[in-house]
C-alpha positions in Angstrom: -5.2 -1.7 -10.3 -2.9 -2.0 -12.4 -2.5 0.7 -13.5 -2.3 2.8 -10.1 0.7 5.6 -11.4 -1.2 7.6 -13.7 -4.7 7.7 -11.6 -2.1 8.6 -8.9 -0.4 11.6 -10.5 -4.3 12.8 -12.0 -5.7 12.8 -8.5 -2.5 14.8 -7.2 -2.9 17.2 -10.3 -7.2 17.4 -9.5 -5.9 18.2 -5.6 -3.9 21.0 -7.1 -5.8 22.2 -9.2 -8.9 22.7 -6.7 -7.1 23.9 -3.8 -6.0 26.0 -6.2 -8.7 27.2 -7.4 -10.9 27.1 -4.2 -8.6 29.5 -2.3 -8.5 32.0 -4.9 -12.7 32.0 -5.4 -12.9 32.4 -1.6 -10.1 35.2 -0.6 -11.7 36.8 -3.6 -15.6 36.7 -2.3 -13.6 37.4 0.8 -12.0 40.9 -0.9 -8.5 39.5 0.2 -6.3 39.8 -2.8 -3.7 37.6 -3.4 -1.4 39.6 -4.7 2.5 37.7 -5.5 2.2 35.1 -2.5 1.5 31.2 -3.6 -0.3 28.7 -2.3 2.3 26.5 -1.7 1.7 25.7 2.4 -1.7 24.5 1.6 -0.8 23.0 -0.9 2.0 20.6 0.5 -0.7 20.6 3.8 -4.0 18.7 1.8 -1.0 16.5 -0.8 0.9 15.2 2.7 -2.7 14.7 5.0 -4.1 12.6 1.6 -1.2 11.0 0.8 -1.5 9.4 4.9 -5.1 8.2 4.4 -3.5 6.3 0.8 -5.7 8.0 -1.0 -3.4 8.0 -3.6 -2.9 4.6 -3.3 -5.0 2.3 -6.0 -5.9 -0.4 -3.7 -8.0 2.4 -1.4 -11.6 1.7 -1.5 -12.7 5.3 -2.1 -16.3 5.0 -1.8 -16.7 3.8 2.2 -17.9 6.0 4.5 -14.8 4.9 6.6 -12.1 6.7 4.3 -14.8 9.8 3.6 -14.0 10.4 7.1 -10.5 9.2 6.9 -10.8 11.8 4.5 -12.3 14.6 6.1 -10.3 14.2 9.4 -7.2 14.4 7.2 -7.9 18.0 5.0 -8.7 19.1 8.7 -5.5 18.6 9.5 -3.3 19.8 6.5 -6.0 22.9 7.8 -5.4 22.7 10.9 -1.1 22.4 9.7 -1.6 25.8 7.8 -2.7 27.8 10.2 0.0 26.8 12.6 2.6 27.4 9.7 1.2 30.5 8.6 0.1 32.2 12.2 2.8 30.6 14.2 5.9 29.5 12.6 6.0 32.2 10.5 4.1 34.6 10.8 5.5 37.7 9.2 8.0 38.1 6.3 7.1 34.2 4.8 4.1 34.9 2.7 3.2 31.7 2.2 0.0 32.4 1.5 -2.1 35.6 1.1 -0.7 39.1 2.2 -3.4 39.8 4.2 -3.5 36.5 5.6 -7.3 35.8 6.6 -7.8 33.2 9.0 -11.0 32.7 7.4 -10.3 32.3 4.2 -7.6 29.4 5.3 -10.6 27.8 6.9 -13.2 28.1 4.3 -11.5 26.8 1.3 -10.4 23.7 3.8 -14.1 23.4 5.0 -14.4 23.7 1.1 -12.2 20.8 0.1 -13.4 17.7 1.5 -16.4 17.5 0.1 -15.0 18.4 -3.6 -11.5 15.9 -3.2 -14.1 13.2 -2.2 -16.7 13.7 -4.5 -14.4 13.3 -7.7 -12.8 10.9 -6.0 -15.3 8.7 -6.0 -15.9 9.1 -9.4 -13.0 8.1 -10.6 -13.0 5.5 -8.4 -16.6 4.5 -9.9 -15.3 4.3 -14.0 -11.9 3.1 -12.9 -13.9 0.2 -10.7 -16.2 -0.4 -14.1 -13.3 -0.8 -17.0 -12.0 -3.1 -14.7 -14.1 -5.3 -14.1 -13.2 -8.2 -16.5 -9.5 -8.0 -14.6 -8.6 -10.9 -12.7 -5.7 -12.1 -10.6 -4.1 -15.7 -11.1 -3.0 -17.5 -7.7 -1.4 -19.9 -8.9 -0.9 -22.3 -6.4 -1.5 -25.9 -4.7 -5.2 -27.2 -3.0 -4.5 -26.0 0.6 -2.7 -22.9 -0.8 -5.8 -22.1 -3.0 -8.7 -23.0 -0.5 -6.3 -20.5 2.4 -5.9 -17.7 -0.3 -10.1 -17.5 -1.4 -10.2 -18.0 2.9 -8.2 -14.2 3.3 -9.9 -13.1 0.0 -13.2 -13.1 1.9 -12.0 -11.9 5.1 -10.4 -8.8 3.5 -13.4 -7.9 1.0 -11.6 -8.8 -2.5 -14.0 -7.7 -4.8 -11.9 -8.7 -7.9 -12.5 -12.7 -9.1 -9.9 -14.9 -8.8 -8.7 -17.5 -11.3 -6.9 -20.4 -9.1 -4.8 -22.0 -11.0 -2.3 -25.2 -10.2 1.0 -26.5 -12.0 1.2 -28.8 -15.0 3.0 -31.3 -12.7 0.9 -31.3 -10.2 -2.2 -31.6 -11.7 -4.1 -31.5 -14.5 -7.4 -32.2 -13.5 -9.6 -29.0 -12.9 -11.9 -29.6 -9.2 -14.0 -27.1 -7.8 -13.3 -25.3 -4.6 -16.4 -24.4 -2.8 -17.5 -20.3 -3.0 -14.8 -19.8 -5.9 -14.6 -21.2 -9.9 -12.7 -24.2 -10.2 -9.4 -24.3 -10.8 -7.5 -24.8 -14.0 -4.1 -25.4 -15.2 -1.5 -22.6 -15.6 -0.5 -22.9 -18.6 -3.3 -22.6 -20.4 -4.4 -19.4 -18.3 -0.7 -18.3 -19.7 -1.6 -18.8 -23.1 -4.8 -16.3 -22.8 -2.7 -13.5 -20.8 0.3 -13.2 -23.1 -3.1 -13.3 -26.6 -5.1 -10.7 -24.6 -8.2 -12.9 -24.2 -8.0 -12.6 -20.2 -7.5 -9.1 -18.6 -6.0 -9.4 -15.7 -5.5 -7.2 -12.4 -2.5 -9.6 -11.5 -0.5 -12.9 -11.0 0.2 -14.5 -7.5 2.7 -16.9 -7.2 2.1 -19.2 -3.6 5.8 -19.7 -3.2 6.0 -23.4 -3.6 5.5 -23.1 -7.1 9.0 -22.1 -6.9 9.2 -25.5 -9.4 8.0 -24.3 -12.2 9.2 -26.3 -16.0 11.6 -23.2 -17.1 9.3 -22.4 -20.2 6.9 -21.5 -17.5 9.6 -19.1 -15.6 10.3 -17.3 -18.9 7.4 -17.0 -20.2 6.7 -15.2 -16.6 9.3 -13.1 -16.4 8.3 -11.7 -20.1 5.3 -11.1 -19.2 7.1 -8.9 -16.0 8.4 -7.0 -18.5 5.6 -6.7 -20.8 4.2 -5.0 -17.7 1.6 -7.4 -16.1 2.0 -7.0 -12.2 4.0 -10.8 -10.3 3.6 -10.9 -7.3 4.9 -14.0 -4.9 2.5 -14.2 -2.4 3.4 -12.6 1.1 4.4 -9.4 -1.6 1.2 -9.3 -2.7 0.4 -9.2 0.9 2.5 -6.8 2.0 1.2 -4.8 -0.9 -2.1 -5.3 -1.5 -3.4 -5.9 2.9 0.1 -4.1 4.1 0.7 -7.2 6.6 2.9 -9.9 6.7 1.5 -13.4 6.6 2.5 -15.3 9.8 3.2 -18.6 7.1 6.1 -17.2 6.0 7.7 -15.7 8.9 10.9 -18.0 10.8 14.4 -17.9 13.1 15.5 -15.6 10.3 12.8 -13.9 9.2 14.3 -10.6 10.8 17.9 -11.2 8.3 15.7 -9.4 5.6 15.7 -6.0 4.0 13.8 -3.1 5.9 13.4 -3.3 10.1 15.0 0.5 10.0 13.9 1.0 13.8 16.7 -1.8 14.3 19.4 -1.4 12.1 19.5 2.5 12.2 19.8 3.5 15.9 19.0 7.0 15.7 15.5 6.0 14.2 15.2 5.2 17.8 16.1 7.7 19.4 14.3 10.7 17.5 11.6 7.9 18.4 11.9 8.7 21.7 12.5 12.2 22.1 9.2 12.3 19.8 7.4 10.2 22.6 8.8 12.5 25.9 7.4 15.4 24.0 4.1 14.5 23.0 3.4 12.4 26.2 4.3 14.8 28.6 1.6 17.4 26.4 -0.6 15.4 25.7 -0.4 14.5 29.8 -1.2 18.6 30.2 -3.7 18.8 27.3 -5.5 15.1 28.9 -5.6 16.4 32.5 -9.3 17.3 32.7 -10.6 14.5 30.1 -8.8 12.5 33.0 -9.8 14.2 35.3 -13.7 14.1 34.1 -13.1 10.4 33.6 -12.3 9.3 37.1 -15.1 11.6 38.8 -17.3 9.5 36.5 -15.8 6.8 37.8 -15.8 7.3 41.2 -19.4 8.7 41.3 -20.6 5.4 39.3 -20.0 3.0 41.7 -17.5 4.6 44.5 -14.5 2.0 43.3 -11.1 2.8 42.4 -10.2 5.1 40.0 -7.5 2.9 37.9 -6.8 0.0 36.6 -3.4 -1.7 36.6 -2.0 -4.9 35.1 0.4 -7.0 34.1 1.9 -6.0 29.8 4.7 -7.4 28.4 7.2 -4.7 27.2 10.2 -4.8 24.3 12.4 -7.7 25.6 9.8 -9.6 27.1 9.8 -7.1 29.9 6.9 -7.5 32.4 5.1 -3.8 33.7 3.0 -2.3 35.3 0.1 -0.9 32.2 -1.9 1.6 33.6 -5.5 2.9 32.4 -9.0 4.3 33.6 -11.5 1.6 34.8 -14.0 0.2 33.0 -14.8 -2.8 34.4 -16.4 -3.6 38.0 -13.9 -3.4 40.3 -12.0 -7.0 40.3 -13.9 -8.3 37.9 -10.9 -8.8 35.4 -10.0 -12.0 37.3 -13.3 -13.8 36.5 -15.3 -15.0 33.6 -14.2 -15.1 29.9 -10.4 -13.5 29.2 -11.4 -11.2 26.1 -14.6 -8.9 27.2 -17.5 -9.7 24.6 -19.8 -7.1 23.2 -22.1 -6.2 26.2 -19.7 -8.0 28.1 -21.8 -7.2 32.0 -18.7 -6.8 33.0 -18.1 -3.2 31.8 -20.4 -0.4 33.7 -21.6 1.8 32.1 -19.1 4.9 32.5 -16.8 2.4 31.1 -18.8 1.3 28.2 -18.4 5.4 27.0 -14.9 5.3 28.3 -13.9 2.6 26.0 -15.8 4.0 23.1 -14.0 7.7 22.8 -10.7 5.3 24.2 -10.6 7.8 26.9 -9.9 5.1 29.5 -6.2 5.1 27.2 -5.2 8.8 28.5 -3.5 7.3 31.8 -1.1 5.4 29.2 1.5 8.6 28.4 2.4 8.1 31.7 4.0 4.8 31.0 5.5 6.0 27.3 7.0 9.1 30.0 8.1 6.2 31.8 9.5 4.5 29.0 7.6 1.2 29.3 5.8 2.3 26.6 5.9 4.0 23.0 3.0 5.5 21.7 3.0 3.9 18.7 3.3 0.2 18.3 1.9 -3.6 18.9 -0.6 -3.4 21.8 1.3 -4.6 24.9 -0.4 -8.1 25.3 -1.7 -9.4 29.2 1.6 -11.7 30.6 -1.6 -14.4 30.6 -2.2 -14.1 27.1 1.0 -13.7 26.3 2.1 -16.9 27.8 -1.2 -18.6 25.3 0.6 -16.9 22.0 3.9 -17.8 23.0 3.1 -21.8 23.0 0.4 -21.6 19.9 1.6 -18.6 18.0 4.8 -19.0 16.0 7.4 -16.3 16.3 4.5 -14.5 18.5 8.0 -13.2 20.1 8.9 -11.2 17.7 6.3 -8.4 18.2 8.4 -7.9 22.0 11.4 -6.4 19.9 9.7 -3.0 19.9 8.2 -1.4 22.4 4.2 -1.5 23.0 2.1 1.3 22.0 -0.9 3.4 23.1 -2.0 2.9 19.2 -0.5 0.6 16.4 -0.7 -0.9 12.6 -2.8 -3.6 13.8 -5.3 -1.9 16.7 -6.3 1.1 13.7 -6.8 -1.9 10.8 -8.2 -5.0 12.9 -10.7 -5.4 14.4 -10.2 -6.1 19.0 -9.3 -9.7 18.9 -11.0 -11.7 21.0 -9.9 -15.7 20.3 -6.5 -17.5 19.0 -7.4 -16.4 15.8 -7.7 -12.6 16.3 -4.1 -12.0 17.5 -2.7 -14.1 14.3 -4.1 -11.6 12.8 -3.3 -8.2 15.2 0.3 -10.4 15.0 0.6 -10.3 11.1 0.0 -6.4 11.6 2.8 -5.7 13.7 5.0 -7.8 12.0 4.6 -5.6 9.1 5.4 -2.5 11.3 8.2 -3.7 12.3 9.7 -4.3 9.5 8.4 -0.7 7.6 8.4 1.3 10.0 9.0 4.7 9.5 7.5 8.7 10.8 5.5 8.6 7.6 3.5 5.2 9.0 3.4 6.5 12.5 1.9 9.4 11.1 -1.0 7.1 9.2 -1.6 5.3 12.7 -1.9 8.5 14.0 -4.8 9.7 11.7 -6.8 6.6 11.5 -5.7 6.7 15.2 -8.3 10.4 15.6 -10.7 8.4 12.9 -11.4 5.1 15.3 -12.0 7.8 18.0 -14.5 10.5 16.3 -16.7 7.3 15.4 -16.8 5.5 18.5 -15.1 2.1 16.9 -13.2 1.5 19.9 -13.9 -1.7 22.4 
């Protein structure tokens, strides 16, 4: 959406106002005075949590059930952070809330904020969407790239109408692309945009379209500076879909901007320290769950408790990954390399463990050993890696970082069951490697919790 910044600011103001009003109301009903204290802590926690799930981003589908569940988890996470900050980190001397700090006030306020903040987001999203129904994406490319972009828009569930265009030098004759409007010559479309008769969301330029007449290029620059968003196709993928198209990857791709985890060693060291601390803490908390899972597996078929398999790690180093066994003993070496829905090799207990992701918990030991990180690209089976590296250009780039228990590809794309799925997941992995940050890691954690709670594992 073109006017994304004003919408984000408006939502931010609404969230701050809603937080203040709800806390004041609940405090009053509970008979707790506010005194001279501020609401800085809950406000900051709520804003940060919603930011992590992209609740201020115009491209987020605020009507979806997935967003509603992620939003609820984020607000509850903000509640937990506020409780810890108020009663553990600064229990006295720093009145971040109310002088008579009340746990019940905090809990009730955040619970009430869940439906409230979701409701006005939906209202705003509906109004903005309705006002921009006439806005289209204008794509400039050749015949092949138009077809590919159409397929990608369908795969990503883009609701925006797309006008496919070609430069005059390539072809002046429009033709039909199945399932889309006809492809038009770009110059007349450009004139409609300049005159205001055609409302556009953005202009997307396929990189091969850079050889444009100088007059066209100048007019595009003027439109860009007048406020019409214009993207190269690669940048559009990153801004709208948060992935990097594989076709743009070559052996010099790594030398572009980004890649902070490679260029600043301090990031890698901090990430390793966080992995050690969180994995150790996680193993302690997960011990009862692992024990319960182990007993269930043993009582189910009296077979081995754990499953071990060779996976490929950082710098292409193999290691043995550890998980709770979810298939019949020895079944992983037979049949399809991928598991399928209703796979007969998966046991009754194993199906539950996969759906809840509890089978992943023993991998915390791999994290402590240094084979893996908590967050990173999926650790792939060595047999599959051989195929992927042979058939997917630059697949080896994903081995520049440690694999993770969860990652950007895992929370944005369903389980991969073929080569095409591997390509799609690689696009998300490459985005993570290039744009690594601790904020992105925190976003992945929240999305992972959503997946675990709503049974989307496999």
